[in-house]
C-alpha positions as CSV (number, residue, x, y, z in Angstrom):
1,M,140.8,96.1,167.0
2,V,140.0,99.4,165.4
3,Q,141.6,103.1,166.9
4,V,141.0,106.6,165.5
5,N,143.4,109.2,166.4
6,Y,140.8,112.7,165.9
7,Q,142.7,116.2,165.1
8,R,141.9,119.5,164.2
9,D,143.5,120.8,160.5
10,K,141.9,123.4,158.9
11,I,144.0,123.1,155.8
12,N,143.0,119.8,155.6
13,M,139.4,119.5,156.2
14,A,138.3,117.6,153.4
15,K,140.5,115.0,153.9
16,E,138.2,113.8,156.7
17,R,136.9,111.6,154.4
18,K,139.4,109.2,154.3
19,E,138.1,106.2,156.3
20,I,137.7,102.7,155.1
21,M,133.9,103.7,154.4
22,R,131.7,105.3,151.8
23,K,132.3,109.0,152.2
24,S,129.1,111.3,153.3
25,R,128.6,114.5,151.6
26,H,130.1,117.8,153.6
27,I,127.3,119.9,155.0
28,Y,128.0,123.2,155.5
29,S,124.4,123.8,157.3
30,C,123.9,122.6,160.6
31,I,120.3,121.8,159.8
32,V,121.7,118.7,157.4
33,L,123.1,116.0,160.0
34,L,124.6,113.1,160.9
35,I,126.8,111.5,163.4
36,L,126.4,109.1,165.5
37,F,127.5,105.0,165.0
38,L,129.9,102.9,163.2
39,L,128.9,100.3,160.6
40,A,131.3,97.9,159.1
41,V,130.0,95.0,156.2
42,I,131.8,92.7,155.1
43,L,132.5,92.3,151.5
44,L,133.3,89.1,149.6
45,A,136.0,89.8,147.2
46,V,139.6,89.0,146.2
47,H,140.9,90.0,142.9
48,F,142.1,93.7,141.8
49,W,143.0,95.4,138.6
50,P,143.5,92.9,136.2
51,T,146.0,93.4,133.4
52,S,144.5,93.4,130.2
53,K,146.8,91.6,127.6
54,R,144.5,92.4,124.6
55,S,141.4,94.3,123.2
56,E,138.6,92.1,123.1
57,F,138.1,93.1,119.2
58,T,141.2,93.5,117.0
59,N,139.7,95.3,114.5
60,A,137.2,97.8,116.5
61,C,134.2,98.9,114.0
62,A,134.4,95.2,112.2
63,A,134.4,93.4,116.0
64,T,135.4,90.1,114.3
65,A,137.5,88.9,117.3
66,E,136.5,86.1,119.8
67,P,135.9,88.0,123.1
68,Q,138.5,87.6,125.8
69,R,137.2,84.6,128.1
70,T,137.6,85.1,131.4
71,G,138.2,82.4,135.1
72,A,135.7,79.9,133.7
73,T,138.6,78.2,131.4
74,T,141.2,78.4,134.3
75,T,141.6,75.1,136.5
76,I,140.6,76.4,139.6
77,A,137.8,79.2,139.6
78,Q,138.1,82.5,141.4
79,A,135.6,82.3,144.3
80,S,134.8,86.4,143.3
81,P,134.9,87.9,139.4
82,P,137.9,89.8,138.5
83,L,137.8,93.6,138.3
84,Y,137.9,95.3,135.1
85,L,138.1,98.9,135.7
86,G,139.1,102.0,134.3
87,L,139.4,101.8,130.3
88,D,139.3,98.1,131.3
89,A,135.7,98.0,131.2
90,Y,135.4,99.3,127.6
91,R,138.1,96.8,126.3
92,H,136.2,93.9,128.1
93,L,132.8,95.0,127.4
94,D,131.6,91.2,127.2
95,K,132.2,91.0,131.3
96,L,130.2,94.1,131.9
97,S,127.3,91.7,133.7
98,Y,130.3,91.4,136.1
99,L,129.4,91.7,139.8
100,E,131.9,94.1,141.1
101,V,133.1,92.8,145.2
102,G,135.8,94.6,146.4
103,D,135.6,98.8,144.8
104,R,133.5,101.3,146.0
105,V,132.1,103.6,143.8
106,E,131.9,106.8,145.4
107,G,130.8,110.6,144.2
108,A,132.5,114.2,144.3
109,S,129.8,117.7,143.8
110,T,129.6,120.8,144.1
111,A,126.1,120.4,144.6
112,D,124.0,121.8,147.6
113,P,123.8,119.1,150.1
114,G,120.9,121.4,151.3
115,G,118.5,121.0,148.1
116,S,118.7,124.6,146.5
117,N,119.4,124.7,143.1
118,A,122.4,126.8,144.1
119,D,124.8,123.9,142.5
120,N,128.4,125.5,142.2
121,T,128.8,126.8,145.6
122,H,129.9,123.8,147.5
123,V,133.7,123.9,147.1
124,V,136.4,121.4,149.2
125,R,138.1,124.5,150.2
126,V,139.6,127.9,148.7
127,L,144.0,128.1,149.0
128,P,145.3,131.1,149.8
129,D,146.5,131.8,146.1
130,G,142.8,131.5,145.3
131,E,142.6,128.3,142.9
132,H,138.8,126.7,144.2
133,V,139.6,122.5,145.4
134,L,136.9,120.6,143.6
135,F,138.4,117.3,144.6
136,D,140.4,115.8,147.1
137,Q,140.6,112.4,147.9
138,S,142.9,109.6,149.1
139,G,144.1,106.9,147.2
140,P,144.4,104.1,146.1
141,G,141.7,105.4,143.6
142,I,140.4,105.6,140.3
143,M,138.9,108.7,138.8
144,T,136.6,107.5,136.2
145,F,134.9,110.8,135.7
146,M,134.8,114.6,135.8
147,R,132.4,117.0,134.4
148,M,132.6,121.1,134.6
149,Q,130.4,123.4,133.4
150,E,131.7,124.9,130.2
151,N,135.1,126.9,131.2
152,Y,134.4,128.2,134.5
153,G,137.2,127.9,136.6
154,G,139.5,127.3,134.2
155,P,142.0,126.0,133.8
156,W,142.4,123.5,135.9
157,N,145.3,121.7,137.8
158,L,145.5,118.3,138.4
159,S,148.2,116.9,141.2
160,L,148.7,113.4,141.6
161,D,150.3,111.6,145.0
162,G,150.9,114.9,146.2
163,H,152.8,116.3,143.4
164,F,151.5,118.7,140.7
165,S,151.1,116.9,137.3
166,T,149.7,118.7,134.6
167,T,147.1,121.9,133.6
168,V,144.4,121.2,131.6
169,N,142.5,124.2,129.4
170,T,138.9,123.9,127.7
171,S,141.7,124.0,124.5
172,D,142.7,120.5,125.5
173,L,139.6,119.0,125.7
174,G,137.6,117.0,122.6
175,Q,140.8,117.2,119.9
176,T,140.1,113.8,117.6
177,Q,144.2,114.8,116.3
178,P,145.8,115.8,119.2
179,V,149.7,116.3,119.1
180,S,151.3,117.0,122.4
181,D,150.2,116.7,126.2
182,P,148.0,116.2,127.8
183,A,145.5,116.5,125.3
184,S,146.9,113.2,123.5
185,T,146.1,111.4,126.9
186,F,142.4,112.5,126.3
187,P,141.5,112.5,123.0
188,Y,137.3,112.4,122.1
189,P,135.5,111.3,123.0
190,L,138.4,110.5,126.6
191,S,137.3,114.5,126.8
192,L,134.4,116.7,125.6
193,N,134.5,120.3,124.9
194,P,131.5,122.2,125.5
195,R,131.2,122.6,121.9
196,Q,130.6,118.8,121.1
197,S,128.8,118.2,124.4
198,Q,126.5,121.6,124.5
199,G,127.6,123.0,127.8
200,S,129.7,120.9,129.5
201,S,133.7,120.5,129.9
202,I,134.4,116.6,130.3
203,L,137.0,114.4,131.6
204,A,136.1,111.0,131.0
205,T,139.1,108.7,130.6
206,S,140.8,107.0,133.9
207,I,143.1,109.1,136.2
208,P,144.8,106.5,138.7
209,F,146.4,107.3,141.8
210,Q,147.9,105.7,144.7
211,Q,148.1,107.8,147.6
212,S,146.2,111.1,146.3
213,M,144.3,112.9,144.0
214,Q,143.4,116.9,143.6
215,W,141.6,118.7,140.7
216,T,141.6,122.7,141.3
217,S,139.9,125.6,139.1
218,Q,142.1,128.5,139.5
219,H,139.2,130.4,139.2
220,A,135.7,130.5,140.7
221,N,134.0,127.7,139.4
222,G,131.0,126.6,137.9
223,N,129.0,123.1,138.9
224,F,131.4,120.4,139.1
225,Y,130.5,117.0,140.1
226,A,132.5,113.5,139.3
227,L,132.6,109.8,140.0
228,Y,135.3,107.4,140.8
229,R,136.2,104.2,142.5
230,K,137.9,103.5,145.9
231,L,139.7,100.4,146.1
232,P,140.9,98.5,149.3
233,Y,143.8,99.9,151.2
234,G,147.0,97.9,150.2
235,S,146.1,97.8,146.3
236,T,148.3,98.6,144.4
237,L,148.0,101.1,141.5
238,H,150.4,103.1,138.9
239,T,149.9,106.3,139.3
240,W,148.4,107.6,135.9
241,N,150.9,109.6,133.6
242,S,150.6,111.3,130.0
243,Q,152.3,107.7,128.5
244,E,148.6,106.2,129.6
245,R,147.4,103.6,126.9
246,V,144.4,104.6,125.3
247,N,144.3,104.4,121.7
248,D,142.8,101.1,121.7
249,V,139.7,102.4,123.9
250,V,139.3,105.7,121.5
251,S,139.2,103.7,118.5
252,L,136.5,101.7,120.0
253,L,134.4,104.7,121.1
254,R,134.9,105.9,117.9
255,C,132.7,103.2,116.3
256,A,129.8,104.6,118.1
257,G,126.7,103.9,115.4
258,S,128.4,101.1,113.9
259,D,128.1,97.7,114.6
260,I,130.6,96.8,117.8
261,A,129.2,93.1,118.7
262,P,131.1,90.0,117.0
263,Q,130.3,88.9,114.0
264,S,130.9,84.9,113.8
265,I,128.7,83.7,116.5
266,S,125.5,82.2,116.5
267,Q,122.2,84.2,115.1
268,R,118.8,84.1,114.9
269,Q,116.1,86.3,112.7
270,G,112.9,86.9,111.3
271,N,110.4,88.9,110.4
272,L,107.5,89.4,112.5
273,T,103.7,91.2,112.5
274,L,102.9,92.2,116.1
275,A,98.7,92.4,117.1
276,A,97.9,95.3,119.4
277,H,97.6,94.4,123.3
278,R,98.9,90.8,122.9
279,E,102.5,90.0,123.7
280,T,104.2,88.4,120.1
281,P,106.9,85.9,121.1
282,V,110.4,86.9,118.8
283,V,112.6,84.0,120.3
284,T,113.6,81.9,122.7
285,L,117.6,81.0,123.3
286,N,119.3,78.2,125.3
287,G,122.0,78.8,127.2
288,P,124.3,79.3,129.1
289,A,124.5,81.8,126.6
290,Q,124.7,85.8,126.1
291,I,123.2,88.1,123.7
292,R,125.6,89.9,122.2
293,A,123.3,92.1,119.6
294,L,119.7,92.8,119.1
295,E,118.2,94.7,116.3
296,F,115.2,95.4,114.7
297,Q,114.1,97.4,111.8
298,V,111.0,99.2,111.3
299,S,109.2,101.3,108.3
300,P,109.5,105.0,108.6
301,Q,105.5,104.4,108.7
302,E,105.8,102.2,111.8
303,M,108.9,103.7,114.0
304,V,106.6,106.0,116.3
305,G,104.1,102.8,117.2
306,F,107.5,101.0,117.2
307,G,109.6,102.6,120.0
308,N,106.5,102.8,122.0
309,A,106.2,99.5,121.8
310,R,107.6,97.5,124.9
311,L,110.1,95.1,124.6
312,L,110.0,92.1,126.9
313,I,113.1,89.5,128.0
314,Y,112.6,86.8,130.6
315,W,116.0,84.7,131.9
316,D,115.7,81.6,132.7
317,G,112.0,80.8,133.8
318,E,111.6,84.0,134.9
319,T,107.4,84.9,134.7
320,H,107.7,88.6,135.0
321,P,110.2,90.0,132.9
322,S,113.6,91.7,133.8
323,V,113.5,94.0,130.4
324,N,110.2,95.5,130.6
325,A,110.7,99.2,128.8
326,P,109.4,101.1,125.5
327,I,112.0,99.8,122.7
328,K,112.8,103.7,122.1
329,F,113.9,104.0,125.8
330,L,116.1,101.2,125.5
331,A,117.8,102.9,122.4
332,G,118.9,105.6,123.9
333,E,115.8,107.9,123.3
334,G,112.6,108.5,125.3
335,A,111.5,111.5,123.1
336,G,110.5,111.8,119.7
337,I,111.1,110.0,116.8
338,Y,112.3,111.3,113.6
339,F,115.3,111.0,110.5
340,P,117.9,114.1,111.5
341,G,119.4,116.0,108.8
342,N,123.0,115.6,109.8
343,R,123.9,112.6,111.9
344,Q,122.1,109.6,113.5
345,L,118.9,109.7,115.7
346,V,121.2,107.7,118.8
347,Q,124.6,107.5,117.5
348,G,125.5,105.6,120.8
349,W,128.3,103.0,121.6
350,I,126.2,100.4,123.1
351,A,122.7,100.9,122.1
352,G,121.2,103.5,119.6
353,M,118.6,104.1,116.6
354,S,119.5,105.2,112.5
355,Q,118.2,105.5,109.5
356,D,119.3,102.8,106.8
357,Q,119.9,103.3,102.9
358,T,116.2,102.5,102.4
359,G,115.0,104.7,104.3
360,A,113.9,102.1,107.3
361,M,114.9,103.0,110.9
362,D,117.0,100.6,112.4
363,V,117.2,99.7,116.2
364,H,120.6,98.5,117.6
365,L,121.2,96.7,121.5
366,Y,124.3,95.7,121.9
367,W,124.1,95.0,125.7
368,P,126.3,92.0,127.0
369,M,123.1,90.0,128.0
370,P,123.7,86.6,130.0
371,F,121.7,83.9,130.9
372,S,122.2,80.2,132.8
373,S,119.3,78.2,130.8
374,R,116.7,80.5,128.5
375,A,115.9,83.9,127.4
376,R,112.5,84.6,126.0
377,I,112.2,87.6,123.9
378,A,108.4,89.3,123.4
379,I,107.2,92.4,122.2
380,L,104.0,94.6,123.4
381,T,102.6,96.9,121.2
382,D,99.3,99.3,121.8
383,S,98.8,99.7,117.8
384,P,99.0,96.5,114.9
385,L,102.2,96.8,113.3
386,K,103.7,94.9,110.2
387,G,106.9,94.2,108.5
388,I,109.4,94.0,111.5
389,R,112.5,92.5,111.0
390,W,114.8,90.9,113.5
391,S,118.2,89.8,114.5
392,V,119.7,88.5,117.8
393,R,123.5,87.4,118.0
394,Y,124.8,85.5,120.8
395,E,127.8,83.3,122.1
396,P,128.8,80.7,124.9
397,F,129.2,82.0,127.9
398,P,130.1,79.2,130.5
399,D,131.6,82.1,133.1
400,P,130.2,80.8,136.7
401,P,126.8,81.9,137.3
402,Q,127.5,83.6,140.9
403,W,130.0,86.0,139.0
404,W,127.6,87.6,136.9
405,G,124.1,89.7,137.1
406,T,121.2,89.4,134.4
407,F,120.4,92.5,132.2
408,H,117.3,94.8,133.6
409,A,115.5,97.3,131.8
410,T,113.2,98.9,135.0
411,Y,110.4,101.8,133.2
412,T,108.8,104.2,135.2
413,G,106.2,106.6,134.9
414,V,105.6,109.5,137.7
415,I,102.3,111.6,136.0
416,Q,102.2,114.1,139.1
417,P,105.1,114.2,140.7
418,R,104.8,114.7,144.3
419,P,105.8,118.8,145.4
420,G,109.0,119.0,147.7
421,Q,110.2,115.0,147.2
422,D,112.6,113.6,144.8
423,M,111.2,110.9,142.5
424,T,112.5,107.3,143.0
425,F,113.4,105.4,139.7
426,L,114.3,102.2,141.0
427,D,114.4,100.9,144.4
428,V,115.9,97.3,144.8
429,K,118.0,94.7,146.7
430,G,120.7,92.7,145.6
431,S,123.8,92.9,144.1
432,G,124.8,94.4,140.8
433,K,125.5,97.9,139.1
434,L,123.9,100.9,137.7
435,V,125.0,101.1,133.8
436,G,122.6,103.6,132.2
437,T,119.7,106.1,132.7
438,V,117.2,107.2,129.7
439,I,114.8,110.0,131.0
440,N,112.0,111.9,129.6
441,F,110.5,115.4,131.0
442,S,107.5,116.2,129.1
443,A,107.6,119.9,130.2
444,P,105.8,122.2,126.6
445,D,108.5,124.3,127.2
446,S,111.7,123.5,128.6
447,T,114.2,120.7,128.7
448,L,115.2,118.6,131.6
449,E,116.2,120.1,135.2
450,G,116.6,118.3,138.7
451,D,119.7,117.0,140.1
452,P,120.2,113.0,140.3
453,H,120.3,111.7,143.9
454,I,121.9,108.4,143.9
455,Y,122.2,106.4,147.0
456,L,124.3,102.8,147.9
457,D,124.2,100.0,150.2
458,E,121.6,101.2,152.5
459,S,123.3,105.0,152.9
460,K,121.6,108.0,154.4
461,T,123.3,109.7,151.9
462,P,123.5,109.9,148.4
463,Q,127.0,108.3,147.5
464,I,126.4,110.1,144.1
465,A,124.4,113.7,144.1
466,V,124.8,115.3,140.4
467,T,124.3,119.0,139.9
468,G,121.4,118.6,137.5
469,T,120.0,116.4,135.2
470,E,121.6,118.1,131.7
471,E,124.9,117.4,133.9
472,W,124.2,113.8,134.2
473,G,123.4,113.6,130.1
474,L,126.8,115.2,129.2
475,G,125.6,118.6,128.8
476,G,124.8,121.9,130.2
477,N,122.6,124.6,130.0
478,Y,120.5,123.2,129.4
479,W,121.7,122.1,125.9
480,N,122.6,125.5,125.4
481,G,118.5,125.9,124.6
482,G,117.7,122.4,124.3
483,H,120.3,121.5,121.3
484,Q,120.3,118.0,120.1
485,V,123.3,115.9,120.3
486,S,124.3,112.2,120.0
487,L,127.4,111.2,121.8
488,P,128.9,107.7,122.4
489,L,127.7,107.5,125.9
490,G,125.3,110.8,126.2
491,G,123.3,113.2,124.6
492,L,119.8,115.1,123.7
493,P,119.0,113.0,120.5
494,S,115.6,114.6,120.9
495,S,113.7,117.8,122.5
496,I,110.7,120.4,122.5
497,D,112.5,122.0,119.1
498,N,112.8,118.8,116.9
499,P,112.5,119.9,113.3
500,P,108.6,121.2,112.2
501,G,106.8,118.3,111.6
502,T,108.4,115.5,113.2
503,N,107.5,113.7,116.2
504,I,108.0,115.2,119.5
505,D,107.6,113.5,122.7
506,G,108.9,116.5,125.0
507,A,112.7,116.1,125.7
508,A,115.0,112.5,126.8
509,L,118.4,112.5,127.5
510,Y,120.6,109.4,127.5
511,R,123.4,108.5,129.9
512,F,125.2,105.0,129.3
513,L,127.7,103.8,132.0
514,V,130.8,101.5,131.3
515,A,134.3,102.7,132.7
516,D,131.9,104.6,135.4
517,S,129.2,102.1,136.3
518,I,127.9,102.2,139.3
519,P,128.1,98.9,141.4
520,F,126.4,98.4,144.5
521,N,126.3,95.2,147.0
522,R,123.2,95.4,149.0
523,H,120.9,98.2,147.8
524,L,120.5,100.6,144.8
525,L,118.1,103.5,145.1
526,V,118.1,106.0,142.2
527,R,115.9,109.6,143.4
528,W,115.2,112.1,141.0
529,E,114.5,115.9,141.2
530,H,112.0,117.2,139.2
531,G,112.6,120.5,138.7
532,G,115.0,122.3,140.5
533,L,113.4,122.3,143.2
534,D,111.1,119.2,143.7
535,E,108.3,122.0,142.5
536,S,107.4,120.6,138.9
537,T,103.9,119.7,138.0
538,H,104.8,117.9,134.6
539,P,105.1,113.8,134.2
540,Y,108.4,112.2,133.7
541,R,109.4,108.7,132.3
542,A,112.5,107.3,132.8
543,T,114.3,103.3,132.1
544,T,117.2,102.2,134.0
545,L,119.4,99.9,132.8
546,W,121.1,97.8,135.7
547,Y,122.8,94.3,135.9
548,G,122.0,92.1,138.8
549,K,121.0,89.3,141.2
550,L,118.6,89.2,144.2
551,A,121.9,88.0,146.7
552,Q,123.5,90.0,148.1
553,T,127.4,90.3,148.4
554,A,127.8,92.7,151.2
555,L,126.1,91.7,154.6
556,L,126.0,94.4,157.9
557,S,128.5,92.4,160.8
558,D,128.8,94.8,163.1
559,D,127.6,98.4,164.6
560,T,129.5,100.4,167.5
561,L,126.6,103.5,169.2
562,P,129.7,105.2,170.7
563,A,126.9,107.1,172.8
564,A,125.1,103.9,174.3
565,P,126.8,102.5,177.8
566,A,125.6,99.3,176.7
567,S,127.3,99.2,172.9
568,R,131.0,100.8,174.5
569,L,130.9,97.9,176.9
570,A,130.5,95.4,174.3
571,H,132.8,97.0,171.6
572,H,135.1,97.3,174.6
573,Y,135.1,101.4,173.6
574,A,137.6,103.8,174.6
575,A,138.1,107.1,174.5
576,T,140.4,110.8,175.5
577,G,139.2,113.9,175.2
578,E,135.6,113.3,174.7
579,R,132.4,114.7,175.5
580,I,129.0,113.2,174.4
581,Y,126.5,115.4,173.6
582,Q,122.3,115.3,171.9
583,L,122.3,116.7,168.6
584,T,118.5,117.3,166.5
585,A,119.2,117.3,162.7
586,A,118.5,115.8,160.0
587,Y,120.7,113.6,157.2
588,E,121.4,115.7,153.7
589,Y,118.9,116.2,151.5
590,L,115.8,117.1,154.1
591,V,113.4,116.4,151.6
592,H,113.2,112.8,152.5
593,N,115.1,113.0,156.2
594,P,112.6,114.0,158.6
595,L,114.7,116.1,161.9
596,I,115.5,113.3,164.7
597,T,117.3,113.4,168.1
598,A,120.3,110.9,169.0
599,A,123.6,111.3,171.0
600,G,126.8,111.3,169.8
601,T,130.2,112.2,171.0
602,T,133.0,114.5,170.2
603,L,136.5,114.3,170.8
604,T,140.0,115.6,170.0
605,G,142.4,112.6,171.6
606,T,141.8,108.7,170.8
607,A,138.8,106.6,170.7
608,S,139.7,102.9,170.4
609,F,136.9,100.3,170.4
610,T,137.0,96.3,168.9
611,M,133.9,94.9,166.2
612,Q,133.1,92.2,165.0
613,L,133.9,90.4,161.5
614,D,133.2,87.5,160.0
615,R,136.0,85.1,159.8
616,H,135.0,84.1,156.0
617,N,134.7,87.0,154.3
618,V,137.6,88.5,152.3
619,G,137.3,92.5,153.4
620,A,135.4,95.0,154.9
621,F,134.5,98.5,154.8
622,L,133.8,100.6,157.9
623,R,131.0,103.3,157.6
624,R,131.3,106.8,160.0
625,T,128.0,109.0,160.3
626,F,129.6,112.0,161.5
627,D,128.2,115.7,162.5
628,D,129.1,117.7,159.6
629,C,128.0,121.3,161.2
630,V,131.4,120.5,163.1
631,T,134.1,121.9,160.3
632,D,137.5,120.9,160.3
633,Q,137.6,117.4,161.1
634,R,139.8,114.9,159.9
635,A,140.3,111.3,161.3
636,N,143.5,108.5,160.7
637,I,142.2,105.2,161.5
638,Y,144.9,102.4,162.3
639,L,143.3,98.7,162.4
640,D,144.2,95.4,164.4
641,V,146.4,98.1,166.7
642,V,148.7,98.6,164.5
643,M,149.9,102.0,164.9
644,P,152.3,102.5,161.6
645,S,153.6,105.8,160.3
646,S,150.8,106.4,158.4
647,P,147.3,105.7,159.0
648,S,145.0,102.9,157.4
649,A,142.9,105.9,156.5
């Protein structure tokens, strides 16, 4: 039995999202829709927030320690993989391929859900003292990423579990040797200041909260977005404080540009000559094993052609490669290849491109890539190339195959974007997680523009709606005029104003997702605006990096239509203070959502109903479609006819 109490509370209008469901974003325009039925989806998960006893690497940059083993070496294996959330995701990089079943990723954003480019206007609310509430959610949960526009709105206030915690100034961010709080809790690169990022103030540390978290700006805000995880009600988390252990993770991330993979594991290496328009084998490996490092070295004369060549990886007897993308995209560089004078080209933590002491170009890929029986690696190029050196390091991987997904790199080229329609970079069913994007925009006089929209598990509205492409790449304000930058987890390594005489191929960003990876249990859809209003006519190219498998780990169990007589009867639906009405509206972001007419209900009392659950499930989430034209909504949800002192949602 589910019982829902409805009430009006203007002060708490945004907290209406406190259900056991994926949250829809608030819409201020009645053109943009919403309501009408409830869904229950079954999740197959059991284990949450394990404690990490040691880092995978004892010497961060040497990376000589054996990776931590999980689950497969225990006497009784778990039915579901453990979750390595927050900073533990960095400590256990070798488990990045694990499926996440039980937590739900969400986004919060000031982006305009009506589709305009006014992406700083949609705040949760403004408090009487003038503070702008940018984020306000109930727990348990973990904030993994927040991006503010330079110093607009700062300083910012953080409140956890109903209590003020700390004030954060721009000057606190990105410090390499902080000596006082709060800066010591998020040293570089767990935070970035506008100078380091070229336009953003970023908090990329993990902030767990048990009951609630609120983030406010003391003044009028700029563009803001956040990524966070919701955990099942009943999960126990400690609340973030200034004594959080972060130094080991900071040391790991500061090794960006270095070899972070274990050294004392199996290795194969060799030399290649590549023929044009022919798939050239590199190596075949037997499993079960996991690739930890795949590296190439080419001469300066061959680096542009090699960057455009495609890396192909076939897992476990595949006839079509799961990895099929230009090598430069896989290394985080989707545009021109050149040698910057003051840094590595891509100084990413998990992938990169650099010039070595001999003048050659080195390509490094440190994505953990598990396979069960066989991995076959090949390269396809448009032009003949010679003198290619390669090396691969790999280790045994006995973890249960149902726990993890294989690594995928999906390349998409959109030569002529459709006016008024988002581009689709990835549309895949199954289970897995999004871990990176590399995106190229080929306009002759511009850096990237357009909002990312990421839909999870067949939601009609995006769980993640970012305020702009440069914000997604950790920059802002078009990287202050296209200024190249390379950071451990994102950047703009190459753009339209590369040094004269070097390779120019548009502008391209990379964004690698580890602690803020985006899991899905049924379906992942990645869409992107082209230009601020889907008006750009220039080509886009993108490589989406993700882990996944065909099996779905969430199944639709039941749905209830409160305004349909047959559904009300079947689900024992009863309500007080209720009115049924017709609504003509559309889901958020009208470019993909036509107007529809359907019946919904409005009530200010209590509604109760039953929903069918699979007895073998280990959890469920409830998704409510609601009419967002009605402001000041709040729903308290109680489960199994239990009316505790505080609701379940």
